[in-house]
C-alpha positions, 0 to 999 in steps of 0.5 A, spaced: 517 851 334 510 851 337 511 843 339 517 845 343 514 851 347 508 846 349 513 841 351 517 846 355 510 848 358 508 841 360 515 840 363 514 846 367 507 844 369 509 837 371 515 840 375 510 845 379 505 839 380 511 835 383 514 840 387 507 841 390 506 834 391 513 833 395 511 839 399 504 836 401 508 829 403 513 833 407 508 837 411 504 831 412 510 827 414 512 832 419 505 833 422 505 825 423 512 825 426 509 831 431 503 827 433 506 820 434 511 824 439 505 827 442 502 820 443 508 817 446 508 823 451 501 822 453 501 814 453 508 814 457 505 815 464 500 810 463 505 805 460 509 806 466 503 805 471 502 798 467 509 795 467 510 798 474 504 794 476 507 787 474 514 789 476 517 785 482 518 790 488 526 790 487 525 792 480 520 798 481 525 803 484 531 800 481 537 804 477 538 805 471 531 805 469 528 799 465 523 800 460 520 793 461 520 788 466 525 783 466 520 778 470 512 779 471 508 778 477 501 778 479 503 780 487 500 787 487 494 785 484 493 780 489 495 785 494 489 789 492 484 784 492 486 781 499 487 788 503 480 790 502 473 788 500 475 790 493 468 788 489 464 792 494 468 798 493 468 797 486 460 796 486 460 803 490 464 806 485 459 804 479 453 806 483 455 813 484 458 814 477 452 811 474 447 814 478 450 821 477 451 820 470 444 818 469 441 824 473 446 829 469 443 826 462 436 827 464 435 833 468 441 836 464 438 835 457 431 837 460 433 843 463 437 845 456 430 843 452 427 848 456 432 854 455 432 852 448 425 851 446 420 854 451 420 861 451 418 863 458 419 869 462 426 871 464 429 864 461 435 868 458 436 872 465 436 865 469 441 862 464 446 867 464 446 867 472 447 859 471 453 860 466 456 866 471 456 860 477 460 856 473 466 862 474 465 860 482 471 855 484 468 849 487 473 849 493 469 855 495 462 851 495 465 845 499 463 848 506 456 850 504 455 844 501 457 840 506 453 843 511 447 843 507 448 835 507 449 835 514 443 839 516 438 836 511 431 835 514 428 828 516 434 824 513 440 821 517 436 822 524 435 829 523 429 833 525 424 837 521 429 843 523 435 839 521 438 837 528 439 831 532 443 827 526 448 827 521 443 828 514 446 825 508 453 825 511 457 818 510 452 815 505 453 814 498 448 820 496 452 825 499 457 824 493 451 823 488 446 829 490 451 835 489 453 833 482 446 830 480 446 836 475 451 840 473 451 847 469 456 845 464 451 839 462 446 844 461 450 849 457 453 843 453 446 840 451 443 847 450 448 847 444 445 841 441 438 843 442 439 850 439 441 847 433 435 843 431 429 846 428 423 849 432 418 847 427 418 840 430 416 842 437 410 847 434 407 842 430 407 837 435 404 842 440 398 843 435 397 836 435 396 836 442 403 833 444 405 835 451 412 838 452 415 831 456 412 827 450 416 832 445 422 832 449 422 824 449 420 822 443 422 828 438 428 831 440 432 826 444 433 822 438 436 828 435 441 830 440 443 823 442 450 824 440 450 830 445 447 825 450 453 820 449 458 825 449 456 828 456 455 821 458 462 820 457 464 826 460 460 825 467 462 818 467 469 820 467 468 825 472 464 821 477 469 815 476 475 819 478 472 824 483 477 824 489 476 830 494 469 830 495 468 823 497 474 823 502 470 829 505 463 826 506 465 818 507 468 815 513 465 808 513 470 803 510 463 800 507 462 806 503 469 807 500 470 808 493 476 806 489 479 813 489 479 813 496 483 806 496 489 810 494 491 812 501 491 805 503 498 804 500 501 811 501 503 814 508 507 819 510 514 815 510 512 810 505 509 809 498 507 802 496 508 803 488 506 796 486 499 796 489 498 803 488 499 802 480 495 796 480 489 800 483 490 805 478 490 800 472 484 797 475 480 804 475 483 806 468 480 800 465 472 801 465 473 808 462 478 805 457 472 800 455 467 806 455 471 810 450 473 804 445 465 803 444 463 810 444 469 814 441 465 815 434 459 818 438 464 822 442 468 825 436 461 827 433 458 830 439 465 834 441 464 836 433 457 838 434 457 841 440 461 847 438 454 849 434 452 856 436 445 859 435 
């Protein structure tokens, strides 16, 4: 009788484990199906741009829609390369993007270190004011920023009083300087510095190390995942910057890649083939960067939520 009860209990236990395992498998399967569906939905625009850049013109707007090109052509990429000084424009975009990325990383992390590890008078008030400025829409500051660049003293033929010339207008520095350091970068990096111990700085100060040496040799290696993550953010933002370059750049020799879209768009016609070709060529550097830095990016985003 005892053996019978034990056997019955074992059957019930096995059934319970089987039911729990079945539920987990079912829930995991549903979750994967949802994730795959979302991934397809997000990749679909990129796929459509890719195949459109290789379609012949007669197939681009053909109905019914074909989800794969019946014939491939490099015509649209050839049109892009021949219709403008592509490599000059590409180098302009690289210069503006990398310069903005490095200035954000250095000055942003330096300011974040100051707010996190140096207790100067009013540091919390200054930091809160900076955070408040993030709530101001960027479009409100467009005209003041433009006027500052236009009237900048002793630049672009301007006098000491900012008269007589055009300042930084129509130079690549007009794109770089307004975004050389961002409040978001300071806030983001401060979270990383706040998660590190203050004892390192105190010990280094006792040994006579300067603040710059403490910052560069002790804390920068500790917050490297955050720097790499912020670097990806700022690179993508600078690379895709569209509105501001169209406002402050006028000469064709200073064009950026984002400004070349208008070459293939008019009020009456859109040349979808070259337009998609430019889009793909712009997407490739960001994709390469993310592929090589995705591990640090994911770790950085996860660690970025650490609070004081």
